[in-house]
ModelCIF file with pLDDT and N, C-alpha, C, O atoms, coordinates in Angstrom:
data_MODEL
#
_entry.id   MODEL 
#
_entity.id                         1 
_entity.type                       polymer 
_entity.pdbx_number_of_molecules   1 
#
_entity_poly.entity_id                      1 
_entity_poly.type                           'polypeptide(L)' 
_entity_poly.nstd_linkage                   no 
_entity_poly.nstd_monomer                   no 
_entity_poly.pdbx_seq_one_letter_code       MIGHLDTVFELDPLQEYTMQNDSIMKGPGVADMKGGDVIIILAMQGLANRDF 
_entity_poly.pdbx_seq_one_letter_code_can   MIGHLDTVFELDPLQEYTMQNDSIMKGPGVADMKGGDVIIILAMQGLANRDF 
_entity_poly.pdbx_strand_id                 A 
#
loop_
_entity_poly_seq.entity_id 
_entity_poly_seq.num 
_entity_poly_seq.mon_id 
_entity_poly_seq.hetero 
1 1  MET n 
1 2  ILE n 
1 3  GLY n 
1 4  HIS n 
1 5  LEU n 
1 6  ASP n 
1 7  THR n 
1 8  VAL n 
1 9  PHE n 
1 10 GLU n 
1 11 LEU n 
1 12 ASP n 
1 13 PRO n 
1 14 LEU n 
1 15 GLN n 
1 16 GLU n 
1 17 TYR n 
1 18 THR n 
1 19 MET n 
1 20 GLN n 
1 21 ASN n 
1 22 ASP n 
1 23 SER n 
1 24 ILE n 
1 25 MET n 
1 26 LYS n 
1 27 GLY n 
1 28 PRO n 
1 29 GLY n 
1 30 VAL n 
1 31 ALA n 
1 32 ASP n 
1 33 MET n 
1 34 LYS n 
1 35 GLY n 
1 36 GLY n 
1 37 ASP n 
1 38 VAL n 
1 39 ILE n 
1 40 ILE n 
1 41 ILE n 
1 42 LEU n 
1 43 ALA n 
1 44 MET n 
1 45 GLN n 
1 46 GLY n 
1 47 LEU n 
1 48 ALA n 
1 49 ASN n 
1 50 ARG n 
1 51 ASP n 
1 52 PHE n 
#
_struct_asym.id          A 
_struct_asym.entity_id   1 
#
loop_
_ma_qa_metric.id 
_ma_qa_metric.mode 
_ma_qa_metric.name 
_ma_qa_metric.software_group_id 
_ma_qa_metric.type 
1 global pLDDT . pLDDT 
2 local  pLDDT . pLDDT 
#
_ma_qa_metric_global.metric_id      1 
_ma_qa_metric_global.metric_value   79.85 
_ma_qa_metric_global.model_id       1 
_ma_qa_metric_global.ordinal_id     1 
#
loop_
_ma_qa_metric_local.label_asym_id 
_ma_qa_metric_local.label_comp_id 
_ma_qa_metric_local.label_seq_id 
_ma_qa_metric_local.metric_id 
_ma_qa_metric_local.metric_value 
_ma_qa_metric_local.model_id 
_ma_qa_metric_local.ordinal_id 
A MET 1  2 74.00 1 1  
A ILE 2  2 77.00 1 2  
A GLY 3  2 74.00 1 3  
A HIS 4  2 71.00 1 4  
A LEU 5  2 67.00 1 5  
A ASP 6  2 67.00 1 6  
A THR 7  2 67.00 1 7  
A VAL 8  2 67.00 1 8  
A PHE 9  2 71.00 1 9  
A GLU 10 2 73.00 1 10 
A LEU 11 2 71.00 1 11 
A ASP 12 2 72.00 1 12 
A PRO 13 2 66.00 1 13 
A LEU 14 2 64.00 1 14 
A GLN 15 2 74.00 1 15 
A GLU 16 2 79.00 1 16 
A TYR 17 2 83.00 1 17 
A THR 18 2 88.00 1 18 
A MET 19 2 91.00 1 19 
A GLN 20 2 93.00 1 20 
A ASN 21 2 94.00 1 21 
A ASP 22 2 91.00 1 22 
A SER 23 2 86.00 1 23 
A ILE 24 2 88.00 1 24 
A MET 25 2 84.00 1 25 
A LYS 26 2 85.00 1 26 
A GLY 27 2 80.00 1 27 
A PRO 28 2 76.00 1 28 
A GLY 29 2 72.00 1 29 
A VAL 30 2 75.00 1 30 
A ALA 31 2 70.00 1 31 
A ASP 32 2 70.00 1 32 
A MET 33 2 71.00 1 33 
A LYS 34 2 72.00 1 34 
A GLY 35 2 79.00 1 35 
A GLY 36 2 81.00 1 36 
A ASP 37 2 82.00 1 37 
A VAL 38 2 86.00 1 38 
A ILE 39 2 88.00 1 39 
A ILE 40 2 88.00 1 40 
A ILE 41 2 89.00 1 41 
A LEU 42 2 92.00 1 42 
A ALA 43 2 91.00 1 43 
A MET 44 2 91.00 1 44 
A GLN 45 2 93.00 1 45 
A GLY 46 2 92.00 1 46 
A LEU 47 2 92.00 1 47 
A ALA 48 2 92.00 1 48 
A ASN 49 2 90.00 1 49 
A ARG 50 2 86.00 1 50 
A ASP 51 2 72.00 1 51 
A PHE 52 2 65.00 1 52 
#
loop_
_atom_site.group_PDB 
_atom_site.id 
_atom_site.type_symbol 
_atom_site.label_atom_id 
_atom_site.label_alt_id 
_atom_site.label_comp_id 
_atom_site.label_asym_id 
_atom_site.label_entity_id 
_atom_site.label_seq_id 
_atom_site.pdbx_PDB_ins_code 
_atom_site.Cartn_x 
_atom_site.Cartn_y 
_atom_site.Cartn_z 
_atom_site.occupancy 
_atom_site.B_iso_or_equiv 
_atom_site.pdbx_formal_charge 
_atom_site.auth_seq_id 
_atom_site.auth_comp_id 
_atom_site.auth_asym_id 
_atom_site.auth_atom_id 
_atom_site.pdbx_PDB_model_num 
ATOM 1   N N  . MET A 1 1  ? 166.119 -32.021 64.995 1.00 74.00 ? 1  MET A N  1 
ATOM 2   C CA . MET A 1 1  ? 165.207 -31.940 63.869 1.00 74.00 ? 1  MET A CA 1 
ATOM 3   C C  . MET A 1 1  ? 164.864 -33.349 63.430 1.00 74.00 ? 1  MET A C  1 
ATOM 4   O O  . MET A 1 1  ? 165.718 -34.235 63.397 1.00 74.00 ? 1  MET A O  1 
ATOM 5   N N  . ILE A 1 2  ? 163.616 -33.536 63.099 1.00 77.00 ? 2  ILE A N  1 
ATOM 6   C CA . ILE A 1 2  ? 163.171 -34.851 62.673 1.00 77.00 ? 2  ILE A CA 1 
ATOM 7   C C  . ILE A 1 2  ? 162.111 -34.698 61.582 1.00 77.00 ? 2  ILE A C  1 
ATOM 8   O O  . ILE A 1 2  ? 161.312 -33.762 61.612 1.00 77.00 ? 2  ILE A O  1 
ATOM 9   N N  . GLY A 1 3  ? 162.108 -35.594 60.652 1.00 74.00 ? 3  GLY A N  1 
ATOM 10  C CA . GLY A 1 3  ? 161.126 -35.590 59.571 1.00 74.00 ? 3  GLY A CA 1 
ATOM 11  C C  . GLY A 1 3  ? 161.147 -36.941 58.889 1.00 74.00 ? 3  GLY A C  1 
ATOM 12  O O  . GLY A 1 3  ? 161.871 -37.843 59.310 1.00 74.00 ? 3  GLY A O  1 
ATOM 13  N N  . HIS A 1 4  ? 160.371 -37.084 57.858 1.00 71.00 ? 4  HIS A N  1 
ATOM 14  C CA . HIS A 1 4  ? 160.382 -38.327 57.084 1.00 71.00 ? 4  HIS A CA 1 
ATOM 15  C C  . HIS A 1 4  ? 160.226 -37.990 55.607 1.00 71.00 ? 4  HIS A C  1 
ATOM 16  O O  . HIS A 1 4  ? 159.691 -36.942 55.245 1.00 71.00 ? 4  HIS A O  1 
ATOM 17  N N  . LEU A 1 5  ? 160.702 -38.895 54.768 1.00 67.00 ? 5  LEU A N  1 
ATOM 18  C CA . LEU A 1 5  ? 160.708 -38.642 53.331 1.00 67.00 ? 5  LEU A CA 1 
ATOM 19  C C  . LEU A 1 5  ? 159.714 -39.498 52.555 1.00 67.00 ? 5  LEU A C  1 
ATOM 20  O O  . LEU A 1 5  ? 159.451 -39.227 51.384 1.00 67.00 ? 5  LEU A O  1 
ATOM 21  N N  . ASP A 1 6  ? 159.160 -40.526 53.192 1.00 67.00 ? 6  ASP A N  1 
ATOM 22  C CA . ASP A 1 6  ? 158.295 -41.424 52.434 1.00 67.00 ? 6  ASP A CA 1 
ATOM 23  C C  . ASP A 1 6  ? 156.903 -41.500 53.042 1.00 67.00 ? 6  ASP A C  1 
ATOM 24  O O  . ASP A 1 6  ? 156.712 -41.279 54.238 1.00 67.00 ? 6  ASP A O  1 
ATOM 25  N N  . THR A 1 7  ? 155.951 -41.814 52.203 1.00 67.00 ? 7  THR A N  1 
ATOM 26  C CA . THR A 1 7  ? 154.583 -42.077 52.618 1.00 67.00 ? 7  THR A CA 1 
ATOM 27  C C  . THR A 1 7  ? 154.176 -43.372 51.939 1.00 67.00 ? 7  THR A C  1 
ATOM 28  O O  . THR A 1 7  ? 154.246 -43.487 50.715 1.00 67.00 ? 7  THR A O  1 
ATOM 29  N N  . VAL A 1 8  ? 153.751 -44.349 52.735 1.00 67.00 ? 8  VAL A N  1 
ATOM 30  C CA . VAL A 1 8  ? 153.391 -45.656 52.190 1.00 67.00 ? 8  VAL A CA 1 
ATOM 31  C C  . VAL A 1 8  ? 151.929 -45.923 52.516 1.00 67.00 ? 8  VAL A C  1 
ATOM 32  O O  . VAL A 1 8  ? 151.517 -45.831 53.673 1.00 67.00 ? 8  VAL A O  1 
ATOM 33  N N  . PHE A 1 9  ? 151.150 -46.253 51.497 1.00 71.00 ? 9  PHE A N  1 
ATOM 34  C CA . PHE A 1 9  ? 149.746 -46.579 51.653 1.00 71.00 ? 9  PHE A CA 1 
ATOM 35  C C  . PHE A 1 9  ? 149.474 -47.942 51.053 1.00 71.00 ? 9  PHE A C  1 
ATOM 36  O O  . PHE A 1 9  ? 150.288 -48.468 50.294 1.00 71.00 ? 9  PHE A O  1 
ATOM 37  N N  . GLU A 1 10 ? 148.326 -48.515 51.395 1.00 73.00 ? 10 GLU A N  1 
ATOM 38  C CA . GLU A 1 10 ? 147.885 -49.758 50.762 1.00 73.00 ? 10 GLU A CA 1 
ATOM 39  C C  . GLU A 1 10 ? 147.702 -49.511 49.266 1.00 73.00 ? 10 GLU A C  1 
ATOM 40  O O  . GLU A 1 10 ? 147.431 -48.387 48.845 1.00 73.00 ? 10 GLU A O  1 
ATOM 41  N N  . LEU A 1 11 ? 147.850 -50.556 48.477 1.00 71.00 ? 11 LEU A N  1 
ATOM 42  C CA . LEU A 1 11 ? 147.744 -50.407 47.023 1.00 71.00 ? 11 LEU A CA 1 
ATOM 43  C C  . LEU A 1 11 ? 146.357 -50.003 46.565 1.00 71.00 ? 11 LEU A C  1 
ATOM 44  O O  . LEU A 1 11 ? 146.224 -49.190 45.651 1.00 71.00 ? 11 LEU A O  1 
ATOM 45  N N  . ASP A 1 12 ? 145.322 -50.554 47.179 1.00 72.00 ? 12 ASP A N  1 
ATOM 46  C CA . ASP A 1 12 ? 143.975 -50.294 46.681 1.00 72.00 ? 12 ASP A CA 1 
ATOM 47  C C  . ASP A 1 12 ? 143.107 -49.765 47.806 1.00 72.00 ? 12 ASP A C  1 
ATOM 48  O O  . ASP A 1 12 ? 143.032 -50.444 48.830 1.00 72.00 ? 12 ASP A O  1 
ATOM 49  N N  . PRO A 1 13 ? 142.451 -48.636 47.720 1.00 66.00 ? 13 PRO A N  1 
ATOM 50  C CA . PRO A 1 13 ? 142.396 -47.694 46.604 1.00 66.00 ? 13 PRO A CA 1 
ATOM 51  C C  . PRO A 1 13 ? 143.285 -46.486 46.831 1.00 66.00 ? 13 PRO A C  1 
ATOM 52  O O  . PRO A 1 13 ? 143.241 -45.549 46.034 1.00 66.00 ? 13 PRO A O  1 
ATOM 53  N N  . LEU A 1 14 ? 144.089 -46.468 47.882 1.00 64.00 ? 14 LEU A N  1 
ATOM 54  C CA . LEU A 1 14 ? 144.767 -45.247 48.305 1.00 64.00 ? 14 LEU A CA 1 
ATOM 55  C C  . LEU A 1 14 ? 145.951 -44.819 47.448 1.00 64.00 ? 14 LEU A C  1 
ATOM 56  O O  . LEU A 1 14 ? 146.489 -43.734 47.672 1.00 64.00 ? 14 LEU A O  1 
ATOM 57  N N  . GLN A 1 15 ? 146.375 -45.607 46.494 1.00 74.00 ? 15 GLN A N  1 
ATOM 58  C CA . GLN A 1 15 ? 147.477 -45.199 45.629 1.00 74.00 ? 15 GLN A CA 1 
ATOM 59  C C  . GLN A 1 15 ? 147.000 -44.375 44.440 1.00 74.00 ? 15 GLN A C  1 
ATOM 60  O O  . GLN A 1 15 ? 147.805 -43.988 43.593 1.00 74.00 ? 15 GLN A O  1 
ATOM 61  N N  . GLU A 1 16 ? 145.711 -44.105 44.369 1.00 79.00 ? 16 GLU A N  1 
ATOM 62  C CA . GLU A 1 16 ? 145.175 -43.348 43.242 1.00 79.00 ? 16 GLU A CA 1 
ATOM 63  C C  . GLU A 1 16 ? 145.399 -41.848 43.443 1.00 79.00 ? 16 GLU A C  1 
ATOM 64  O O  . GLU A 1 16 ? 145.370 -41.359 44.573 1.00 79.00 ? 16 GLU A O  1 
ATOM 65  N N  . TYR A 1 17 ? 145.618 -41.136 42.371 1.00 83.00 ? 17 TYR A N  1 
ATOM 66  C CA . TYR A 1 17 ? 145.750 -39.687 42.424 1.00 83.00 ? 17 TYR A CA 1 
ATOM 67  C C  . TYR A 1 17 ? 145.110 -39.086 41.175 1.00 83.00 ? 17 TYR A C  1 
ATOM 68  O O  . TYR A 1 17 ? 144.912 -39.768 40.170 1.00 83.00 ? 17 TYR A O  1 
ATOM 69  N N  . THR A 1 18 ? 144.797 -37.816 41.260 1.00 88.00 ? 18 THR A N  1 
ATOM 70  C CA . THR A 1 18 ? 144.249 -37.102 40.109 1.00 88.00 ? 18 THR A CA 1 
ATOM 71  C C  . THR A 1 18 ? 144.973 -35.778 39.973 1.00 88.00 ? 18 THR A C  1 
ATOM 72  O O  . THR A 1 18 ? 145.408 -35.191 40.964 1.00 88.00 ? 18 THR A O  1 
ATOM 73  N N  . MET A 1 19 ? 145.100 -35.319 38.754 1.00 91.00 ? 19 MET A N  1 
ATOM 74  C CA . MET A 1 19 ? 145.697 -34.015 38.473 1.00 91.00 ? 19 MET A CA 1 
ATOM 75  C C  . MET A 1 19 ? 144.577 -32.982 38.431 1.00 91.00 ? 19 MET A C  1 
ATOM 76  O O  . MET A 1 19 ? 143.635 -33.115 37.649 1.00 91.00 ? 19 MET A O  1 
ATOM 77  N N  . GLN A 1 20 ? 144.677 -31.956 39.269 1.00 93.00 ? 20 GLN A N  1 
ATOM 78  C CA . GLN A 1 20 ? 143.688 -30.884 39.272 1.00 93.00 ? 20 GLN A CA 1 
ATOM 79  C C  . GLN A 1 20 ? 143.906 -29.956 38.077 1.00 93.00 ? 20 GLN A C  1 
ATOM 80  O O  . GLN A 1 20 ? 142.948 -29.492 37.459 1.00 93.00 ? 20 GLN A O  1 
ATOM 81  N N  . ASN A 1 21 ? 145.174 -29.690 37.760 1.00 94.00 ? 21 ASN A N  1 
ATOM 82  C CA . ASN A 1 21 ? 145.554 -28.949 36.556 1.00 94.00 ? 21 ASN A CA 1 
ATOM 83  C C  . ASN A 1 21 ? 146.990 -29.335 36.240 1.00 94.00 ? 21 ASN A C  1 
ATOM 84  O O  . ASN A 1 21 ? 147.451 -30.372 36.718 1.00 94.00 ? 21 ASN A O  1 
ATOM 85  N N  . ASP A 1 22 ? 147.711 -28.553 35.463 1.00 91.00 ? 22 ASP A N  1 
ATOM 86  C CA . ASP A 1 22 ? 149.058 -28.952 35.051 1.00 91.00 ? 22 ASP A CA 1 
ATOM 87  C C  . ASP A 1 22 ? 150.094 -28.896 36.178 1.00 91.00 ? 22 ASP A C  1 
ATOM 88  O O  . ASP A 1 22 ? 151.203 -29.402 36.008 1.00 91.00 ? 22 ASP A O  1 
ATOM 89  N N  . SER A 1 23 ? 149.758 -28.294 37.322 1.00 86.00 ? 23 SER A N  1 
ATOM 90  C CA . SER A 1 23 ? 150.755 -28.195 38.398 1.00 86.00 ? 23 SER A CA 1 
ATOM 91  C C  . SER A 1 23 ? 150.240 -28.596 39.774 1.00 86.00 ? 23 SER A C  1 
ATOM 92  O O  . SER A 1 23 ? 150.985 -28.503 40.750 1.00 86.00 ? 23 SER A O  1 
ATOM 93  N N  . ILE A 1 24 ? 148.995 -29.037 39.883 1.00 88.00 ? 24 ILE A N  1 
ATOM 94  C CA . ILE A 1 24 ? 148.438 -29.436 41.179 1.00 88.00 ? 24 ILE A CA 1 
ATOM 95  C C  . ILE A 1 24 ? 147.926 -30.866 41.100 1.00 88.00 ? 24 ILE A C  1 
ATOM 96  O O  . ILE A 1 24 ? 147.106 -31.205 40.246 1.00 88.00 ? 24 ILE A O  1 
ATOM 97  N N  . MET A 1 25 ? 148.434 -31.710 42.020 1.00 84.00 ? 25 MET A N  1 
ATOM 98  C CA . MET A 1 25 ? 148.046 -33.107 42.090 1.00 84.00 ? 25 MET A CA 1 
ATOM 99  C C  . MET A 1 25 ? 147.260 -33.324 43.369 1.00 84.00 ? 25 MET A C  1 
ATOM 100 O O  . MET A 1 25 ? 147.591 -32.742 44.402 1.00 84.00 ? 25 MET A O  1 
ATOM 101 N N  . LYS A 1 26 ? 146.217 -34.157 43.318 1.00 85.00 ? 26 LYS A N  1 
ATOM 102 C CA . LYS A 1 26 ? 145.426 -34.490 44.496 1.00 85.00 ? 26 LYS A CA 1 
ATOM 103 C C  . LYS A 1 26 ? 145.552 -35.989 44.730 1.00 85.00 ? 26 LYS A C  1 
ATOM 104 O O  . LYS A 1 26 ? 145.279 -36.787 43.833 1.00 85.00 ? 26 LYS A O  1 
ATOM 105 N N  . GLY A 1 27 ? 145.969 -36.375 45.948 1.00 80.00 ? 27 GLY A N  1 
ATOM 106 C CA . GLY A 1 27 ? 146.103 -37.784 46.271 1.00 80.00 ? 27 GLY A CA 1 
ATOM 107 C C  . GLY A 1 27 ? 146.837 -37.976 47.586 1.00 80.00 ? 27 GLY A C  1 
ATOM 108 O O  . GLY A 1 27 ? 147.245 -36.993 48.205 1.00 80.00 ? 27 GLY A O  1 
ATOM 109 N N  . PRO A 1 28 ? 147.016 -39.216 48.031 1.00 76.00 ? 28 PRO A N  1 
ATOM 110 C CA . PRO A 1 28 ? 147.668 -39.485 49.304 1.00 76.00 ? 28 PRO A CA 1 
ATOM 111 C C  . PRO A 1 28 ? 149.149 -39.112 49.271 1.00 76.00 ? 28 PRO A C  1 
ATOM 112 O O  . PRO A 1 28 ? 149.874 -39.490 48.351 1.00 76.00 ? 28 PRO A O  1 
ATOM 113 N N  . GLY A 1 29 ? 149.582 -38.376 50.272 1.00 72.00 ? 29 GLY A N  1 
ATOM 114 C CA . GLY A 1 29 ? 150.998 -38.054 50.402 1.00 72.00 ? 29 GLY A CA 1 
ATOM 115 C C  . GLY A 1 29 ? 151.481 -36.870 49.596 1.00 72.00 ? 29 GLY A C  1 
ATOM 116 O O  . GLY A 1 29 ? 152.656 -36.517 49.690 1.00 72.00 ? 29 GLY A O  1 
ATOM 117 N N  . VAL A 1 30 ? 150.620 -36.236 48.799 1.00 75.00 ? 30 VAL A N  1 
ATOM 118 C CA . VAL A 1 30 ? 151.084 -35.150 47.947 1.00 75.00 ? 30 VAL A CA 1 
ATOM 119 C C  . VAL A 1 30 ? 151.469 -33.904 48.735 1.00 75.00 ? 30 VAL A C  1 
ATOM 120 O O  . VAL A 1 30 ? 152.282 -33.108 48.267 1.00 75.00 ? 30 VAL A O  1 
ATOM 121 N N  . ALA A 1 31 ? 150.904 -33.724 49.910 1.00 70.00 ? 31 ALA A N  1 
ATOM 122 C CA . ALA A 1 31 ? 151.242 -32.568 50.746 1.00 70.00 ? 31 ALA A CA 1 
ATOM 123 C C  . ALA A 1 31 ? 151.909 -33.043 52.033 1.00 70.00 ? 31 ALA A C  1 
ATOM 124 O O  . ALA A 1 31 ? 151.733 -32.450 53.097 1.00 70.00 ? 31 ALA A O  1 
ATOM 125 N N  . ASP A 1 32 ? 152.663 -34.102 51.919 1.00 70.00 ? 32 ASP A N  1 
ATOM 126 C CA . ASP A 1 32 ? 153.319 -34.694 53.080 1.00 70.00 ? 32 ASP A CA 1 
ATOM 127 C C  . ASP A 1 32 ? 154.392 -33.743 53.578 1.00 70.00 ? 32 ASP A C  1 
ATOM 128 O O  . ASP A 1 32 ? 154.192 -32.530 53.509 1.00 70.00 ? 32 ASP A O  1 
ATOM 129 N N  . MET A 1 33 ? 155.470 -34.211 54.055 1.00 71.00 ? 33 MET A N  1 
ATOM 130 C CA . MET A 1 33 ? 156.458 -33.419 54.775 1.00 71.00 ? 33 MET A CA 1 
ATOM 131 C C  . MET A 1 33 ? 157.532 -32.822 53.863 1.00 71.00 ? 33 MET A C  1 
ATOM 132 O O  . MET A 1 33 ? 158.592 -32.430 54.351 1.00 71.00 ? 33 MET A O  1 
ATOM 133 N N  . LYS A 1 34 ? 157.288 -32.746 52.575 1.00 72.00 ? 34 LYS A N  1 
ATOM 134 C CA . LYS A 1 34 ? 158.348 -32.292 51.663 1.00 72.00 ? 34 LYS A CA 1 
ATOM 135 C C  . LYS A 1 34 ? 158.886 -30.910 52.008 1.00 72.00 ? 34 LYS A C  1 
ATOM 136 O O  . LYS A 1 34 ? 160.102 -30.723 52.040 1.00 72.00 ? 34 LYS A O  1 
ATOM 137 N N  . GLY A 1 35 ? 158.014 -29.934 52.268 1.00 79.00 ? 35 GLY A N  1 
ATOM 138 C CA . GLY A 1 35 ? 158.464 -28.588 52.619 1.00 79.00 ? 35 GLY A CA 1 
ATOM 139 C C  . GLY A 1 35 ? 159.265 -28.580 53.903 1.00 79.00 ? 35 GLY A C  1 
ATOM 140 O O  . GLY A 1 35 ? 160.274 -27.882 54.003 1.00 79.00 ? 35 GLY A O  1 
ATOM 141 N N  . GLY A 1 36 ? 158.824 -29.353 54.893 1.00 81.00 ? 36 GLY A N  1 
ATOM 142 C CA . GLY A 1 36 ? 159.558 -29.448 56.155 1.00 81.00 ? 36 GLY A CA 1 
ATOM 143 C C  . GLY A 1 36 ? 160.932 -30.059 55.971 1.00 81.00 ? 36 GLY A C  1 
ATOM 144 O O  . GLY A 1 36 ? 161.890 -29.645 56.625 1.00 81.00 ? 36 GLY A O  1 
ATOM 145 N N  . ASP A 1 37 ? 161.038 -31.042 55.087 1.00 82.00 ? 37 ASP A N  1 
ATOM 146 C CA . ASP A 1 37 ? 162.341 -31.660 54.816 1.00 82.00 ? 37 ASP A CA 1 
ATOM 147 C C  . ASP A 1 37 ? 163.299 -30.655 54.180 1.00 82.00 ? 37 ASP A C  1 
ATOM 148 O O  . ASP A 1 37 ? 164.490 -30.646 54.494 1.00 82.00 ? 37 ASP A O  1 
ATOM 149 N N  . VAL A 1 38 ? 162.787 -29.815 53.295 1.00 86.00 ? 38 VAL A N  1 
ATOM 150 C CA . VAL A 1 38 ? 163.628 -28.782 52.678 1.00 86.00 ? 38 VAL A CA 1 
ATOM 151 C C  . VAL A 1 38 ? 164.135 -27.810 53.736 1.00 86.00 ? 38 VAL A C  1 
ATOM 152 O O  . VAL A 1 38 ? 165.307 -27.433 53.717 1.00 86.00 ? 38 VAL A O  1 
ATOM 153 N N  . ILE A 1 39 ? 163.267 -27.401 54.658 1.00 88.00 ? 39 ILE A N  1 
ATOM 154 C CA . ILE A 1 39 ? 163.666 -26.490 55.726 1.00 88.00 ? 39 ILE A CA 1 
ATOM 155 C C  . ILE A 1 39 ? 164.751 -27.130 56.602 1.00 88.00 ? 39 ILE A C  1 
ATOM 156 O O  . ILE A 1 39 ? 165.714 -26.464 56.982 1.00 88.00 ? 39 ILE A O  1 
ATOM 157 N N  . ILE A 1 40 ? 164.598 -28.411 56.920 1.00 88.00 ? 40 ILE A N  1 
ATOM 158 C CA . ILE A 1 40 ? 165.613 -29.111 57.720 1.00 88.00 ? 40 ILE A CA 1 
ATOM 159 C C  . ILE A 1 40 ? 166.956 -29.113 56.998 1.00 88.00 ? 40 ILE A C  1 
ATOM 160 O O  . ILE A 1 40 ? 167.987 -28.835 57.613 1.00 88.00 ? 40 ILE A O  1 
ATOM 161 N N  . ILE A 1 41 ? 166.958 -29.420 55.709 1.00 89.00 ? 41 ILE A N  1 
ATOM 162 C CA . ILE A 1 41 ? 168.210 -29.447 54.932 1.00 89.00 ? 41 ILE A CA 1 
ATOM 163 C C  . ILE A 1 41 ? 168.861 -28.072 54.920 1.00 89.00 ? 41 ILE A C  1 
ATOM 164 O O  . ILE A 1 41 ? 170.069 -27.957 55.129 1.00 89.00 ? 41 ILE A O  1 
ATOM 165 N N  . LEU A 1 42 ? 168.066 -27.018 54.677 1.00 92.00 ? 42 LEU A N  1 
ATOM 166 C CA . LEU A 1 42 ? 168.619 -25.666 54.652 1.00 92.00 ? 42 LEU A CA 1 
ATOM 167 C C  . LEU A 1 42 ? 169.140 -25.245 56.025 1.00 92.00 ? 42 LEU A C  1 
ATOM 168 O O  . LEU A 1 42 ? 170.169 -24.575 56.115 1.00 92.00 ? 42 LEU A O  1 
ATOM 169 N N  . ALA A 1 43 ? 168.451 -25.626 57.080 1.00 91.00 ? 43 ALA A N  1 
ATOM 170 C CA . ALA A 1 43 ? 168.915 -25.301 58.429 1.00 91.00 ? 43 ALA A CA 1 
ATOM 171 C C  . ALA A 1 43 ? 170.235 -25.996 58.735 1.00 91.00 ? 43 ALA A C  1 
ATOM 172 O O  . ALA A 1 43 ? 171.136 -25.394 59.317 1.00 91.00 ? 43 ALA A O  1 
ATOM 173 N N  . MET A 1 44 ? 170.350 -27.256 58.345 1.00 91.00 ? 44 MET A N  1 
ATOM 174 C CA . MET A 1 44 ? 171.597 -27.997 58.580 1.00 91.00 ? 44 MET A CA 1 
ATOM 175 C C  . MET A 1 44 ? 172.741 -27.390 57.757 1.00 91.00 ? 44 MET A C  1 
ATOM 176 O O  . MET A 1 44 ? 173.867 -27.296 58.248 1.00 91.00 ? 44 MET A O  1 
ATOM 177 N N  . GLN A 1 45 ? 172.468 -26.980 56.524 1.00 93.00 ? 45 GLN A N  1 
ATOM 178 C CA . GLN A 1 45 ? 173.488 -26.328 55.711 1.00 93.00 ? 45 GLN A CA 1 
ATOM 179 C C  . GLN A 1 45 ? 173.918 -25.006 56.352 1.00 93.00 ? 45 GLN A C  1 
ATOM 180 O O  . GLN A 1 45 ? 175.105 -24.684 56.386 1.00 93.00 ? 45 GLN A O  1 
ATOM 181 N N  . GLY A 1 46 ? 172.957 -24.254 56.854 1.00 92.00 ? 46 GLY A N  1 
ATOM 182 C CA . GLY A 1 46 ? 173.282 -23.000 57.517 1.00 92.00 ? 46 GLY A CA 1 
ATOM 183 C C  . GLY A 1 46 ? 174.133 -23.210 58.763 1.00 92.00 ? 46 GLY A C  1 
ATOM 184 O O  . GLY A 1 46 ? 175.076 -22.459 59.014 1.00 92.00 ? 46 GLY A O  1 
ATOM 185 N N  . LEU A 1 47 ? 173.796 -24.232 59.541 1.00 92.00 ? 47 LEU A N  1 
ATOM 186 C CA . LEU A 1 47 ? 174.596 -24.531 60.744 1.00 92.00 ? 47 LEU A CA 1 
ATOM 187 C C  . LEU A 1 47 ? 176.010 -25.000 60.364 1.00 92.00 ? 47 LEU A C  1 
ATOM 188 O O  . LEU A 1 47 ? 176.987 -24.657 61.030 1.00 92.00 ? 47 LEU A O  1 
ATOM 189 N N  . ALA A 1 48 ? 176.101 -25.781 59.293 1.00 92.00 ? 48 ALA A N  1 
ATOM 190 C CA . ALA A 1 48 ? 177.408 -26.288 58.867 1.00 92.00 ? 48 ALA A CA 1 
ATOM 191 C C  . ALA A 1 48 ? 178.327 -25.165 58.383 1.00 92.00 ? 48 ALA A C  1 
ATOM 192 O O  . ALA A 1 48 ? 179.548 -25.276 58.495 1.00 92.00 ? 48 ALA A O  1 
ATOM 193 N N  . ASN A 1 49 ? 177.758 -24.098 57.855 1.00 90.00 ? 49 ASN A N  1 
ATOM 194 C CA . ASN A 1 49 ? 178.551 -22.996 57.316 1.00 90.00 ? 49 ASN A CA 1 
ATOM 195 C C  . ASN A 1 49 ? 178.941 -21.947 58.369 1.00 90.00 ? 49 ASN A C  1 
ATOM 196 O O  . ASN A 1 49 ? 179.683 -21.016 58.058 1.00 90.00 ? 49 ASN A O  1 
ATOM 197 N N  . ARG A 1 50 ? 178.457 -22.083 59.596 1.00 86.00 ? 50 ARG A N  1 
ATOM 198 C CA . ARG A 1 50 ? 178.789 -21.128 60.658 1.00 86.00 ? 50 ARG A CA 1 
ATOM 199 C C  . ARG A 1 50 ? 180.140 -21.433 61.258 1.00 86.00 ? 50 ARG A C  1 
ATOM 200 O O  . ARG A 1 50 ? 180.538 -22.597 61.316 1.00 86.00 ? 50 ARG A O  1 
ATOM 201 N N  . ASP A 1 51 ? 180.841 -20.440 61.695 1.00 72.00 ? 51 ASP A N  1 
ATOM 202 C CA . ASP A 1 51 ? 182.132 -20.618 62.362 1.00 72.00 ? 51 ASP A CA 1 
ATOM 203 C C  . ASP A 1 51 ? 181.931 -20.332 63.850 1.00 72.00 ? 51 ASP A C  1 
ATOM 204 O O  . ASP A 1 51 ? 181.900 -19.174 64.267 1.00 72.00 ? 51 ASP A O  1 
ATOM 205 N N  . PHE A 1 52 ? 181.796 -21.375 64.633 1.00 65.00 ? 52 PHE A N  1 
ATOM 206 C CA . PHE A 1 52 ? 181.551 -21.222 66.075 1.00 65.00 ? 52 PHE A CA 1 
ATOM 207 C C  . PHE A 1 52 ? 182.818 -20.980 66.820 1.00 65.00 ? 52 PHE A C  1 
ATOM 208 O O  . PHE A 1 52 ? 182.797 -20.829 68.041 1.00 65.00 ? 52 PHE A O  1 
#
């Protein structure tokens, strides 16, 4: 399993973001690999709890 936790962009203009409403943000990196990272963590926890 492989993933990444950070997204790095140039300061200008790509660091800008806007709020669409109180729970949705629009901007660089907002839909990055966060969900995939959660799945990796849960999969590793599940494997660690198995008795082989």
